[in-house]
Phi, psi and omega in degrees: 000055181300328188288336180293307181309311181302313185295311182301313183294326176298318185282325179301311180298313179294337176294319185289326177300318175298313185288321174300319178308312187299320184291320183292310185285341178266333179242339191238331186228123183285328177254115181300328185288332171293323175292326167303315177303308176305320179293329177285324180290324183283346175301340178298340175311334183300343178301332188296345177267355176315311178302338185263330180246359182087178187227337185271146171254160188284322182251135172302320180296334180295331175287333176288319179292325183283329169297317177297311183303320184289330179294312176293327178295323176296306180307310181304315184302312180302313186284331179293314184291326178296320180297317177303324182288345183257342193224166178289147181294327182300321184280323170306319180293321181295318182290339177306329182288006177277342190297320174306321181303313187285323182303310175296317185298322172300316177297328177297318184281328188266317182240016177067027177295127181281135175264143182268167180301321183299321186291319177296321178299317182294316178302313176301319180292323181282329175289325176299308176301321180295317182297317175302312184295339182272351184273144177244126179271119184249187184299318189254311186214179176268145177225150177275133178308136170290347176281347190303313186293328179285327176283340171292319174296322181302309179301320174294320178295322181286336177292314175297313181302315175298317181298309182301316182297318178298327173301314187290317187285358169299318180245359179238167171286138184294321186293322179286322172308311185300317181291326177286321178305323180290316169312305182296317185293329171303306177296318181301325178297333178294348178292340180295342182299337178296334180277109185308313189289322180297316182296321180295313187292323177304307183294323177304307183292330174299320183289337179247011177305138178235179182291320181303311178297317172305309181304320185287324177292315182298317188292321178294316171299318174298320181296317183295317181295318173304319181295314186294322175301314180299318187296315179297324177300315181294330181290329188288334177261327182238169181297144181297324186285329172292320178292317176302332185294340184272359186296337180295344182293321184297315178307320185288314176302317178297319179301312182295311190289314188297319177294317182296316180296308182306324179287323186264335177212074187297341176293332176279325181201130198243120180228148174287111186247021178285166183300316186294318179287326169302317189289324177300308180299322184289321178298319181289324181300316180298307178304319182281333170295317180290327182290326182287325183290319177296319186293321183259348178244344188290000000 
């Protein structure tokens, strides 16, 4: 059952990438959109696999589809880092599980895919889990996270990105499509230069860039590429539904790692560790994991 190990490892790697993202936008980079720009610059590293997988796509239309996918990938990244700036990474990890909800919703509206009763049940569990995960427990009352609207837009964007990508790889190589999507994302990210504030902060960061920060940017990019490689390897060996059913592990890993770091070194990462908020996160995690299992295995 090698695919099980690979699927879990991919989410283990992505969990560390998410935690590092949070550390950077909270401690090292004032403008989170500048961090997005840097991450897409490092996306060009995908070119290193070209000698092994090739460079040409079969259909001319595939280039246009992948360009469109990259647009939504960049948009999703922008809203993702904004939500990270406002919220704990453990809650962001929980909300990632909304992507299957929006992906199926998009398929419903665009290609008329019918949803079963089981899928509607899974949707309810995932949405309820996301709502619970968005709540902050205070002394007197609960309040909904300010980051919720940003992560919803991010999840919708990544869902469109995923739907387009899955459409393309029906007729194209996954690896070659992956390379082109990163190339287009690299160029699309430079549209951020039209924002005076982002351009100013990018130049400011460039002037004070040090080896440690470059290493972090490079490291996160490598983690994302490794996670993608492991996930696709798992998909090539096991049923897609079973591989996708492992997605709950990422939220679980993030919650565990973030909690441990917050306990032993709160200067690196700060999480709400009081009893009420821990219970809220655990309840949300259970509902969302069950929702993912029902959605993919039901």
